[in-house]
Phi, psi and omega in degrees: 000131180296149177249133183247129176246134172277163176306326179282344186255359177297303184301314178294314179304321177284350181288114182291348177280343184280105183233356185275118189295328179287332178288317181293320180298330181289340183264346192252150175222131177267136181236135180303135178307327185294349174281356181251147171267129178224160176199159175297132175238168185309141172296353176294343181294345177275359194235080179307138173087353184259109169058042178293118183202168180304332187299341184292336177276346185291149174310136178277000000 
């Protein structure tokens, strides 16, 4: 299930001192996967530095 962070929640989410579960729950929003458009991409995305270009996000 995808996790959505708002602009206001990014900084607290990245704070390594944030460990309280109730506080964490206030910063996250779960969105159903059906709300996103997705497609398979090239396996090149798994090889950092090898042909990094916009084509990596194109449907495979």
